[in-house]
N, C-alpha and C positions, 0 to 999 in steps of 0.2 A: 504494500500500500504506500509506504513512504517513498519507495523508488519511483513509483508511478507519479506521485505528487511532484517529486523532484524533476522528472522529465517534462511534465507540463510546465513547471515554473521556468525551466531553462529555455523552453520554447515561447515564453512570455504569455502562456495561457493560464493566467492566475485564477480565473473563476473555477475551472475544474480542479486546479491544484489545491485551492483552499478546501474544497469538498473532500478531496483525498487526504489532506493533512488532518482535517477534523475527524474523519473516520479512523485514521491511524491513531490519533491521540485518544479517541474513544475506546479503541481496542487495546491500546497499550498505554495506560495512564502514567506509567513510570518511564516513558520514552525519554531518551537522552538526546536523540538526533531529531532534526526536522523543524525545530522552533525558529531557526534563523530564516530559512526559506519561507516558512509560514508568515513570519513577521514582514518580510519583504513583499510578499504577495498582498497581504492586508494593506500595507502602505500603498502599493501600486493601485489598489482598488479604491483608494480614498477613505480608508477606515483607520485613521491614526489612533482612535481610542481603543481599538482592538490590537493594533500592532505593538503598542507600548508594553502591555502585560506579556505578550508572546516574546518580545525581546528580553524582558527581565527574566522570564522563565528560562530562556536560552542561556543567559548569563549564569543563573543558578546551577545549571546542569553542565557547565564547563565550556560554554560558547566563547567565541572570540570577542574580547573586550572592545577592540577597535571597530569591528563590524556592528556589534550591538550598540555602541555609542552613536555610530552613524545613523542607525535606524531610530534610536531614541531622539536624536536631534532633529531628524527629518520629521518624525512624528509630532514633535512639539511645534515645529514651524508650520506644518500642515494644519494642526489644530488651531493655531493662532490665526492663520489665514481664513480657515472656515468660519471661525468665530467672528472675525472682522467682517466677512461677507454677510453674516447674519444680521449685522448692525449697519445699515446703510449710512448712518450719520458719521461713522468712523472712516468711510471710504473717501479717498481723495478724488474729487471730480476733475477729469481731464477736460481741457478746452476742446471745443469742436474744431476739426481741421479747417483751415481757411482755404477757400477756392475749391476747384475740382481736381480730380485725379489727372486730367489732361493738362491742366495748368501746372501742376506739380511736376509732371513728367517733362514738360516743355523746358523747365529750368535745368534739367540734367544734361551733362555733356554727351 
């Protein structure tokens, strides 16, 4: 089950990979491997709130500190971004572009 999840993750098919990881962890609750790939896929699917505990479990079970830290930092940044988008008053409004696309292209060399 874990190997199949890893193959899906390597091919960037995180939706089925997440399903296989969850089955694997359900069948083997004391699993040592798989949490890093699971956390990466959760992050890739925009689920930072779920990626953080998976990365921490990975660390508890002997995972790479550098990789887990990268996932935890990305998870925090994504959470901050999603929270900011949920509050439109915190977003910086960009000015509308001046002129048309043709006018902008005419100024290019």
